[in-house]
C-alpha positions in Angstrom: 45.6 26.8 -13.9 44.9 23.0 -13.6 42.1 21.1 -16.3 40.8 17.6 -15.9 42.8 15.1 -17.5 39.6 13.3 -18.8 37.6 16.1 -20.5 40.0 18.9 -20.4 37.7 21.2 -18.6 39.2 24.2 -16.5 38.9 23.0 -12.6 39.3 25.1 -9.4 41.9 25.4 -7.2 41.7 22.7 -5.0 39.1 20.8 -6.8 39.4 16.9 -6.1 36.7 16.1 -8.8 35.8 17.4 -12.0 32.4 19.6 -12.3 32.0 19.1 -16.0 32.3 15.7 -15.9 32.7 14.1 -12.4 36.0 12.7 -12.9 38.0 12.3 -9.8 41.3 14.6 -10.1 44.7 12.7 -10.2 42.9 9.4 -10.4 44.3 7.7 -13.8 42.1 7.1 -16.6 41.6 3.2 -17.4 39.0 1.7 -19.5 37.1 -0.7 -17.0 37.3 -4.4 -17.6 34.3 -6.8 -16.7 34.9 -7.9 -12.7 33.3 -11.1 -11.0 30.2 -11.3 -9.5 30.1 -9.9 -6.3 33.2 -7.7 -6.3 33.0 -3.8 -6.1 32.4 -2.1 -9.0 34.6 -0.3 -10.9 35.6 3.5 -10.5 33.7 5.3 -13.5 35.7 6.5 -16.4 35.3 9.8 -17.8 36.1 10.3 -21.8 39.3 11.6 -22.7 38.1 13.7 -25.4 38.9 17.5 -24.3 35.3 19.5 -24.2 35.4 23.3 -23.9 33.1 25.1 -21.6 29.9 25.8 -23.5 31.3 24.1 -26.6 28.3 22.1 -26.8 27.0 19.1 -25.2 28.8 18.5 -21.9 30.5 14.5 -21.6 28.3 12.2 -19.7 28.9 8.8 -18.1 26.5 6.5 -19.9 25.5 3.4 -18.2 25.4 0.5 -20.8 22.3 -2.2 -20.9 23.5 -5.2 -18.6 25.7 -7.7 -20.3 24.2 -10.9 -21.3 26.0 -13.0 -18.4 24.1 -12.7 -15.8 27.4 -13.3 -13.5 29.2 -10.1 -15.3 29.2 -6.9 -13.4 27.8 -3.9 -16.0 30.8 -1.9 -17.4 31.0 1.9 -17.3 32.1 3.6 -20.8 31.9 7.0 -21.6 30.4 9.4 -24.3 27.6 11.5 -25.0 24.0 9.9 -24.1 22.2 8.6 -27.4 18.4 9.3 -27.8 16.1 6.7 -27.2 15.1 4.9 -30.5 11.1 6.1 -29.9 8.8 7.8 -27.7 9.2 6.5 -24.2 5.6 6.4 -21.9 5.9 9.1 -18.7 4.7 7.4 -15.5 3.9 10.9 -13.0 4.2 9.9 -9.2 5.9 6.1 -10.2 9.3 7.1 -9.4 11.4 10.3 -8.3 14.6 9.4 -9.8 17.5 7.5 -8.6 16.5 8.4 -5.0 13.4 6.1 -5.5 15.3 3.7 -6.9 18.1 3.9 -4.3 15.6 3.4 -1.5 13.6 0.7 -3.3 16.6 -1.4 -3.6 17.4 -0.6 0.7 14.0 -1.4 1.5 13.2 -4.3 -1.2 16.0 -6.7 -0.5 16.5 -6.8 3.2 18.2 -10.4 3.6 21.0 -9.2 1.4 23.7 -7.7 3.7 25.5 -7.2 6.9 26.9 -4.4 8.8 30.1 -4.5 7.8 29.7 -4.8 3.5 28.9 -1.4 3.7 30.8 0.3 6.8 34.1 -1.2 6.0 36.7 -0.2 3.5 34.6 -1.2 0.3 31.9 1.6 0.8 31.4 4.7 -1.0 32.6 5.7 -4.1 35.8 7.6 -5.4 33.6 10.6 -6.1 30.3 12.0 -6.3 29.0 11.0 -9.7 30.6 7.8 -9.2 28.7 7.1 -6.1 25.3 8.0 -8.0 26.0 6.0 -11.1 27.4 3.2 -8.9 24.3 3.5 -7.1 21.8 3.2 -10.0 23.4 0.1 -11.2 23.3 -1.3 -8.0 19.3 -1.1 -8.3 19.2 -1.7 -11.6 20.6 -5.3 -10.8 19.2 -5.4 -7.5 22.0 -5.8 -5.7 21.3 -4.3 -2.1 24.6 -4.8 -0.5 26.1 -2.3 -3.4 23.3 0.0 -2.7 23.9 0.2 1.1 27.7 0.7 0.5 26.9 3.5 -1.4 24.8 5.4 1.1 26.5 6.9 4.7 26.9 4.7 7.5 25.7 7.6 9.9 22.6 7.8 8.2 21.8 3.7 7.5 23.5 2.0 10.1 20.9 2.0 12.6 18.6 0.8 10.0 20.5 -2.5 9.6 19.4 -4.5 12.5 15.8 -3.6 11.8 16.2 -4.8 8.4 17.5 -8.2 9.5 14.6 -8.5 11.8 12.3 -8.0 8.9 13.7 -10.1 6.7 13.7 -12.8 9.3 10.1 -12.1 10.1 9.5 -12.3 6.2 11.0 -15.2 5.6 9.5 -17.2 8.2 5.8 -16.2 7.6 6.1 -17.0 4.0 5.8 -13.3 2.8 9.1 -13.1 1.1 11.7 -16.0 -0.1 15.4 -15.6 1.4 17.0 -17.2 -1.4 15.4 -14.4 -3.8 13.1 -12.0 -2.4 13.0 -9.7 -5.4 11.5 -12.6 -7.7 8.9 -11.8 -10.1 9.9 -7.6 -10.0 12.2 -6.6 -12.6 13.5 -2.9 -12.9 16.0 -1.5 -15.5 18.5 1.6 -15.4 19.5 2.5 -19.1 21.7 5.3 -20.6 22.0 7.2 -16.8 24.1 10.3 -17.0 24.7 12.7 -14.7 26.2 16.1 -13.9 28.2 17.0 -10.6 28.6 20.5 -8.8 31.2 20.7 -5.9 29.0 22.9 -3.1 31.6 22.3 0.0 34.9 20.2 1.0 32.8 17.3 1.7 29.4 17.9 -0.2 28.4 17.7 -4.0 25.2 17.8 -5.5 24.6 15.2 -8.8 21.9 16.2 -11.3 20.3 13.2 -13.8 20.7 14.9 -16.9 19.4 11.7 -18.6 18.3 8.1 -18.5 15.4 5.8 -18.6 13.8 3.5 -15.9 11.8 0.6 -16.8 9.8 -2.2 -15.0 7.8 -5.6 -15.0 6.2 -7.3 -12.8 5.5 -11.1 -13.0 2.8 -12.0 -10.5 3.2 -15.7 -10.8 7.1 -15.5 -9.1 6.1 -13.5 -6.3 5.5 -15.2 -3.1 2.1 -16.3 -2.0 0.9 -13.2 -0.1 2.5 -11.0 -2.4 0.4 -12.2 -5.5 -2.9 -11.3 -3.6 -4.0 -7.6 -4.0 -7.0 -6.2 -3.1 -9.0 -10.0 -3.0 -7.0 -11.1 -5.8 -4.0 -11.7 -8.0 -1.8 -9.0 -8.8 -1.9 -8.3 -12.7 1.2 -8.2 -14.8 2.5 -4.5 -15.4 5.2 -3.6 -17.3 6.4 0.0 -18.2 9.1 2.8 -18.6 9.5 6.4 -17.8 12.3 9.0 -18.6 14.3 9.3 -15.8 14.4 13.0 -16.1 11.0 13.8 -16.5 9.7 11.4 -13.7 12.0 13.4 -11.2 10.9 16.6 -12.6 7.7 15.7 -11.3 8.7 15.6 -7.8 10.5 18.7 -7.9 7.9 21.2 -9.4 10.0 21.4 -12.9 13.7 21.9 -11.6 16.5 19.0 -12.1 16.5 16.4 -9.2 19.7 17.3 -7.3 21.0 14.2 -5.3 23.2 15.1 -2.6 26.2 13.3 -1.8 28.7 13.6 1.0 32.3 12.9 1.7 33.0 10.1 4.6 36.7 8.8 5.2 37.8 9.7 1.7 34.5 8.1 0.2 31.7 9.5 -1.5 28.1 8.7 -0.5 24.4 9.2 -1.8 22.6 10.6 1.2 19.1 10.4 1.6 18.7 12.8 4.5 20.9 15.6 2.2 18.7 14.9 -1.3 15.5 14.9 0.7 16.5 18.1 3.0 17.7 20.0 -0.1 14.5 19.2 -2.2 12.7 20.7 0.3 14.3 23.8 0.6 14.3 24.4 -3.4 10.6 23.6 -3.1 10.0 26.2 0.1 12.4 28.9 -2.0 14.6 29.1 1.0 18.6 30.4 0.9 20.6 27.4 0.5 23.2 26.4 3.3 27.1 27.2 3.2 28.1 23.9 2.7 31.8 25.4 2.8 31.7 25.7 6.7 32.8 22.9 8.4 30.1 21.4 11.4 30.7 23.1 14.5 29.6 20.9 17.5 31.0 23.7 20.1 28.1 24.3 22.8 25.9 21.3 21.5 25.2 18.0 23.5 24.4 17.6 27.2 27.0 16.5 30.2 25.1 12.7 30.3 22.7 10.6 29.0 20.0 11.4 30.9 20.8 15.3 30.7 20.1 14.7 26.8 16.9 13.4 27.2 15.5 16.4 30.0 17.3 18.8 27.9 15.5 17.9 24.9 12.4 18.1 26.8 13.0 21.4 28.1 13.9 23.0 24.4 10.6 21.7 23.1 8.8 23.0 25.9 10.1 26.4 25.0 10.0 25.8 21.3 13.5 26.2 20.7 13.9 24.5 17.9 18.4 25.8 18.0 18.4 24.4 21.3 16.7 21.2 20.1 18.7 20.3 17.2 21.8 20.8 19.5 20.8 17.9 21.3 20.3 15.5 18.1 23.1 12.9 17.1 25.5 14.9 14.7 26.3 11.1 12.8 22.2 10.9 12.2 21.4 14.3 11.8 24.8 15.9 10.1 22.6 17.2 7.4 20.5 19.1 9.9 23.3 20.6 11.4 23.9 22.1 7.8 19.8 23.2 7.1 19.4 25.0 10.5 18.9 28.2 9.3 16.7 27.0 6.8 14.9 24.9 8.9 14.8 27.6 11.6 13.7 30.5 8.9 10.8 28.4 7.8 9.7 27.5 11.1 9.6 31.6 11.8 7.9 32.3 8.4 4.5 34.5 8.5 5.2 34.5 12.6 4.0 30.9 12.6 6.3 29.9 15.9 5.8 33.3 17.4 1.9 32.7 17.4 2.0 29.2 18.7 4.7 30.8 21.3 2.1 33.1 22.4 -1.1 31.0 22.2 0.3 27.9 23.9 2.2 27.6 26.6 4.0 24.1 27.4 5.8 23.3 30.6 7.9 20.3 31.6 8.4 20.4 35.5 9.9 17.3 36.1 11.8 14.3 34.2 12.5 11.3 36.0 14.6 9.3 33.6 17.2 6.8 34.1 19.8 5.6 32.0 20.5 1.6 30.9 23.3 -0.2 30.0 25.0 0.5 26.8 24.3 -1.8 23.9 25.6 -0.8 20.3 27.2 2.0 21.2 24.1 3.8 22.3 23.0 4.0 25.9 19.1 3.7 26.8 17.2 6.0 28.6 13.8 5.5 30.2 11.4 8.0 31.2 9.8 6.4 34.6 7.7 9.6 35.1 7.2 13.4 33.9 4.9 15.9 34.3 3.7 19.7 33.3 1.3 21.8 32.0 -0.4 23.1 28.8 -2.1 26.4 28.6 -4.0 27.9 26.2 -6.1 30.9 25.3 -9.0 29.2 27.1 -7.9 26.0 28.5 -5.5 25.1 31.0 -4.4 21.5 31.5 -2.1 19.5 34.2 -0.3 16.1 32.8 1.6 13.3 34.4 3.3 10.8 32.3 3.7 7.3 34.4 5.7 4.8 32.4 3.1 4.1 29.5 0.6 5.9 31.0 -0.8 9.4 30.4 -3.0 11.3 32.7 -4.4 14.7 32.7 -6.8 17.3 33.9 -8.4 19.3 31.7 -10.4 22.1 33.3 -11.2 20.3 36.6 -11.8 16.9 34.2 -9.8 14.1 34.8 -8.7 12.1 31.5 -5.9 9.6 30.5 -5.2 6.3 29.4 -2.1 3.4 28.8 -0.9 2.9 25.7 -0.8 -0.5 26.0 -4.6 -0.3 26.4 -5.1 1.7 23.6 -3.2 -0.3 21.3 -5.4 -3.7 22.5 -8.7 -2.0 21.9 -7.3 -1.1 18.6 -7.2 -4.7 17.9 -3.5 -5.7 18.7 -2.9 -8.7 20.4 -2.1 -8.1 24.1 1.4 -9.7 23.6 2.3 -7.0 21.0 1.1 -4.5 22.7 2.7 -5.1 25.8 6.0 -4.4 24.5 5.8 -0.9 25.1 5.8 -0.2 28.8 7.5 2.8 28.7 9.2 5.3 27.1 12.6 5.0 25.9 15.1 7.2 24.2 18.8 5.9 22.8 21.4 8.3 23.3 24.9 8.5 21.9 28.3 9.9 23.1 30.4 12.2 20.9 33.5 13.7 21.5 32.4 13.3 25.2 29.3 14.9 24.7 25.7 13.3 24.7 23.1 13.4 22.1 19.7 11.8 21.1 19.8 8.8 18.3 15.8 9.7 17.2 16.5 7.1 14.2 18.3 4.5 16.0 15.3 4.8 18.8 12.8 4.3 15.9 14.8 1.2 15.0 14.9 0.2 18.1 11.3 0.2 19.0 9.6 -1.3 15.7 12.5 -3.9 15.6 10.9 -4.6 19.2 7.4 -4.5 17.7 8.6 -6.7 14.2 9.8 -9.9 16.6 6.7 -10.3 18.5 4.9 -10.5 15.1 3.3 -13.9 14.5 2.1 -15.0 10.9 -1.4 -13.6 11.7 -0.4 -10.4 12.7 2.2 -10.2 9.4 -0.9 -11.4 7.0 -3.0 -8.8 8.7 -0.6 -5.7 7.9 -0.4 -7.3 4.2 -4.4 -7.9 4.0 -3.9 -11.1 3.2 -5.2 -12.8 6.5 -6.1 -16.0 4.8 -2.0 -16.7 4.9 -2.3 -16.4 8.4 -1.6 -18.7 11.1 -4.1 -21.9 10.9 -6.7 -22.4 14.3 -7.4 -26.0 13.2 -7.9 -28.5 10.6 -11.3 -29.4 9.1 -12.7 -32.7 8.8 -15.4 -34.3 6.9 -18.7 -35.1 9.3 -16.4 -33.2 12.0 -17.4 -30.1 13.9 -14.9 -27.8 15.7 -16.1 -24.8 18.2 -14.6 -21.4 17.8 -14.7 -18.1 19.0 -13.8 -14.6 17.8 -14.0 -12.0 20.4 -12.5 -8.9 18.9 -14.0 -6.6 16.3 -11.0 -7.1 14.0 -10.3 -10.6 14.6 -10.8 -13.7 12.6 -10.4 -17.7 12.6 -8.4 -19.5 10.1 -9.3 -23.0 9.1 -8.5 -25.3 6.2 -9.1 -28.9 4.7 -7.9 -31.1 1.8 -10.0 -31.3 -0.5 -10.1 -34.4 -3.5 -10.5 -33.0 -7.1 -13.9 -33.2 -8.6 -15.4 -32.6 -4.7 -17.2 -29.9 -3.4 -16.6 -28.3 -0.3 -18.6 -25.9 1.5 -18.5 -24.7 5.3 -21.2 -25.2 7.7 -21.2 -22.0 9.9 -23.7 -21.2 12.3 -24.3 -17.9 14.5 -24.4 -15.2 11.9 -20.9 -15.5 11.2 -19.4 -14.4 8.4 -16.7 -16.3 6.3 -15.3 -16.8 2.8 -13.4 -19.4 1.4 -9.8 -19.1 -0.3 -8.3 -21.5 -3.0 -4.7 -23.1 -2.3 -3.5 -20.1 -4.3 -4.7 -17.7 -1.7 -7.2 -16.5 -4.1 -11.0 -15.8 -2.5 -13.5 -18.1 -4.1 -17.2 -18.8 -4.2 -18.5 -17.8 -0.1 -20.6 -20.7 0.2 -19.4 -23.6 -1.8 -16.1 -24.3 -4.6 -15.2 -27.2 -6.8 -12.2 -28.3 -6.4 -11.1 -29.1 -10.1 -7.4 -30.1 -8.4 -6.8 -31.4 -5.1 -6.0 -28.9 -2.8 -5.7 -27.1 0.3 -8.7 -24.9 1.4 -8.7 -22.2 3.7 -11.9 -20.7 5.2 -11.9 -17.5 7.3 -14.7 -16.5 9.9 -15.3 -13.5 11.0 -17.5 -13.0 14.2 -20.9 -13.0 15.0 -23.4 -11.6 17.1 -21.9 -13.8 20.4 -18.2 -14.1 18.9 -18.8 -18.0 19.5 -19.5 -20.3 16.5 -19.0 -23.5 15.2 -17.7 -24.9 11.5 -18.4 -28.2 9.8 -17.3 -28.9 6.5 -19.3 -30.8 4.0 -18.1 -32.5 0.7 -20.4 -33.2 -2.4 -20.6 -33.7 -6.2 -22.3 -31.3 -8.5 -25.9 -32.0 -9.1 -26.7 -31.6 -13.0 -30.2 -29.9 -13.6 -32.1 -29.0 -16.5 -34.0 -25.7 -17.5 -36.8 -25.2 -16.2 -36.7 -27.2 -13.1 -38.0 -27.3 -9.3 -35.1 -28.2 -6.7 -36.1 -29.6 -3.9 -34.1 -29.0 -0.4 -31.7 -31.6 0.4 -33.1 -33.8 3.5 -31.4 -34.9 6.7 -31.0 -31.4 8.6 -28.7 -30.6 5.4 -26.3 -28.0 6.2 -24.0 -25.6 4.2 -24.3 -25.3 0.3 -24.9 -27.6 -2.8 -23.6 -26.9 -6.3 -25.8 -27.5 -9.3 -24.9 -27.3 -12.7 -27.1 -26.2 -15.9 -26.4 -25.3 -19.7 -27.7 -21.5 -20.7 -27.3 -20.0 -24.1 -26.2 -16.3 -24.2 -28.9 -14.0 -24.1 -31.7 -16.3 -23.2 -32.9 -15.2 -19.3 -33.3 -17.7 -16.5 -35.1 -16.6 -13.4 -34.4 -18.2 -10.2 -36.6 -18.6 -7.4 -36.1 -19.3 -3.3 -38.6 -19.6 -0.7 -37.1 -16.4 0.8 -36.7 -14.3 -2.5 -32.9 -14.5 -1.9 -30.3 -13.7 -4.2 -28.7 -17.1 -5.8 -24.9 -17.1 -6.7 -23.9 -18.2 -10.1 -20.8 -19.0 -11.5 -20.2 -18.5 -15.4 -17.9 -20.3 -17.7 -15.4 -17.8 -17.6 -14.9 -17.9 -13.6 -17.2 -15.0 -13.2 -19.4 -14.7 -10.3 -22.8 -13.3 -10.4 -25.4 -12.5 -7.5 -28.9 -12.3 -8.7 -32.4 -13.9 -9.4 -32.5 -13.0 -12.8 -30.1 -14.2 -15.0 -29.3 -12.7 -18.6 -26.3 -15.1 -19.7 -23.5 -13.5 -21.6 -21.8 -16.8 -23.0 -23.0 -19.7 -23.8 -22.2 -23.1 -21.8 -22.0 -24.9 -18.2 -23.0 -22.8 -15.4 -23.2 -23.7 -12.1 -25.2 -22.2 -9.3 -24.9 -22.3 -5.5 -27.9 -22.6 -3.1 -28.4 -23.7 0.4 -28.2 -27.1 1.3 -31.5 -26.5 2.9 -33.3 -24.7 0.0 -35.9 -25.2 -2.7 -35.0 -23.5 -6.0 -37.3 -23.0 -9.4 -35.2 -22.3 -12.1 -37.0 -21.3 -15.2 -37.3 -19.3 -18.7 -38.6 -15.7 -19.0 -42.5 -16.1 -19.0 -44.6 -15.3 -21.8 -46.5 -12.9 -19.6 -43.5 -10.8 -18.6 -43.2 -7.7 -20.1 -39.8 -6.4 -21.8 -38.7 -3.6 -23.7 -40.8 -3.1 -26.7 -43.8 -5.0 -25.1 -47.1 -3.2 -25.5 -50.6 -5.1 -23.4 -54.1 -4.0 -22.6 -54.3 -4.9 -18.7 -57.7 -4.2 -16.5 -58.5 -2.6 -12.9 -61.6 -3.1 -11.1 -62.4 -0.6 -8.1 -59.6 -0.4 -5.7 -58.1 -3.8 -6.6 -54.5 -3.3 -8.4 -53.5 -5.2 -11.1 -49.8 -6.6 -11.3 -47.5 -7.3 -14.5 -43.7 -8.1 -14.2 -41.1 -6.2 -16.3 -38.0 -7.4 -17.3 -35.1 -4.8 -18.0 -32.2 -6.3 -19.7 -28.4 -5.3 -18.2 -27.4 -1.7 -19.3 -30.9 -0.9 -20.8 -32.9 2.4 -20.0 -36.4 2.3 -20.4 -39.7 4.3 -19.6 -42.7 2.1 -18.8 -46.1 4.4 -19.6 -49.3 3.0 -18.6 -52.2 5.1 -20.6 -55.7 4.7 -19.1 -58.4 4.3 -21.6 -62.2 5.5 -21.3 -62.7 7.2 -17.9 -59.5 5.2 -15.9 -56.8 7.8 -14.6 -54.3 5.3 -13.9 -52.3 5.4 -10.5 -48.8 3.2 -11.3 -45.9 2.4 -9.1 -42.9 0.2 -9.6 -41.4 -2.2 -7.4 -38.5 -4.3 -6.8 -39.3 -8.2 -6.4 -39.0 -7.5 -2.8 -41.2 -4.9 -2.5 -39.3 -1.8 -1.7 -40.8 1.3 -4.3 -38.7 2.4 -7.2 -40.9 4.9 -9.1 -44.4 5.7 -8.9 -46.4 8.1 -10.8 -50.3 9.6 -11.2 -51.4 12.1 -13.5 -54.6 12.9 -11.6 -57.9 14.4 -13.1 -56.5 16.2 -16.3 -54.0 13.5 -17.6 -54.5 9.6 -18.6 -50.8 8.5 -19.0 -48.4 7.9 -16.1 -44.9 7.1 -16.2 -42.1 5.5 -14.3 -38.8 4.9 -14.8 -36.5 1.7 -13.6 -33.2 2.5 -11.9 -30.3 2.2 -14.7 -28.6 -1.3 -13.5 -25.3 -3.1 -15.4 -27.2 -6.2 -14.7 -30.6 -7.5 -15.4 -33.6 -6.4 -13.4 -37.1 -7.7 -12.9 -39.5 -5.6 -11.5 -43.3 -5.4 -10.5 -45.6 -3.2 -12.1 -48.6 -2.1 -9.9 -51.9 -0.3 -11.6 -54.6 1.0 -10.0 -57.6 3.9 -10.9 -56.6 7.2 -9.4 -60.4 6.9 -8.2 -61.0 3.5 -7.6 -63.2 2.8 -10.9 -62.8 0.3 -12.8 -61.9 -0.2 -16.7 -58.6 -1.3 -18.9 -54.9 0.7 -19.5 -52.6 -0.3 -21.9 -48.9 -0.8 -20.8 -45.9 0.1 -23.0 -42.1 -0.7 -22.3 -40.2 2.5 -24.3 -36.7 1.9 -24.7 -34.7 5.4 -24.0 
């Protein structure tokens, strides 16, 4: 009988690592010393204290907090995990354990690695638990090189070139800084402990038993495009969560089992095995027999083109086993192990049989040609194919000609081409043309040919990314203001432009001196937005440059697609309340900025010739569109109005009704009597109108632009009518119209009652 030299637990015959503490068997136990930055992480060291099975808590690997010296790698030590000093906040859905952390490390820092750094002799770890713990340390240190070295080369190898392409595109377009793409984000993993279980000769599961994850986001350190979210600067955030708790959120209460695999004597954390195991457990399917080696007998095809053709026929027959037999064992080793679970799932409740009985797909011919081998993959291009699809009531014949699909459904011809569909969706024609036909990558393994689905997706995505320009990247990130500039604006000069496609735009920029008001004059119904030097949106009409900087104007298409744009630079005009400000003369264009002093709570009314709302900027930077302004703060406010527009600025007149007002009015025959009613922000009121003598009021409440809000009439039997304004979060002005129901003359009383 063998025992673990680290913890003393009994070892099964032939075990290569301890299922209790995870230590590799036969590896001398030694205290790990600090290593220089960039060196491989030292092996995990287990406790030497013997612990009997069931005699208390299992010894666990514990990750120490990062050392003060940033150039020193984390040191691993052993011992039971200490409880956190205080309650930890839970964040459901934020992370799904170390798997999510690994993905973050892999996908976030795309510029830090090259292929041989994680497929060479330094890849992998000495045991399953070491692979998981070293991966968590790499994520904690935002070290993508080490993180990738702990993922199976066969699974992630095809993705390397894609990441390098994305990294190059991200840095060239200003999305990420090559020297520090993680700037602004900090991730920490503390007290991570695991427990391992050997499942087969080259497969083991590792369960997270304790640990905490914490994070912090500093938007000021992010690259320009990443600082903007939903049109404004991201907010700084931070938090922490119990690692076991967040992994249970993703596994319906069960501990998350990270699956590890052995390749060439080293252990790796497998994302594919982990996801399939999570799916299997959630579906309640039987566990695979990992003790059996993957048998490739009878799999694959005789040639690259045969692999594509046979895969198409297998899909047409709904032959799941036949299709799986044609997938690359390097990329899809996990699918071979989980084959029975996948097939069982498809046959549950007769779903596959029902599909087979209701829909018959045939592939009559596939014309495919193989290209030259590139990076151990042979591309197979489908030049053409044809077949049919028969359902209960429909019969469709289809033909694929490169990237164009045509079909006849019950006698009616239909179809289209992929490049045209992408162009119609707003994709630039230069990008859409990158997909002239369907090409699949194949791989030869032990003399047989297989499909490489991951490598295929990566190759097509790389080709797409390579064609993206700054505009495309900015649009994908929903920050078009960081795209390529279409023209430089100069004061006194007009530029002509056009926006032809529905999702297209034009971007212009101009250097604005400090203290100047910048406003673009855009004609022909085109819409536009102004962005400051930091990419944040400013006023849509005019903006005051407190400091000199480069401002951008984003123009979206108008009715005809063509437009002209000319910038104006002016100074802030100081006005008093009340006052009337005449329009600027000389064919003024764009907007002007006025400043006025306002006192909190003292209502200010703005009137323009066409009753438009005006744009007000408060001392705290808030933008308000209104014609009735109830200041929340005292100080200097700014008002943006069209340069060719008069504006009246006044305080609330004495004859305007407000909450608590009670006045008498008169009606004369069929002529209505009108009054203005002011309702403060967030106030609910009822407006009661009581007829006096023989007056039976008919009352209508309208917005200032004439839209009816509420109306009421008591008829012949009652003398009081009540109307209700909308509940609004901002102050509102209404017009109250009162007339006698029968056209008589007389008096009435209006009372504005708070609710």
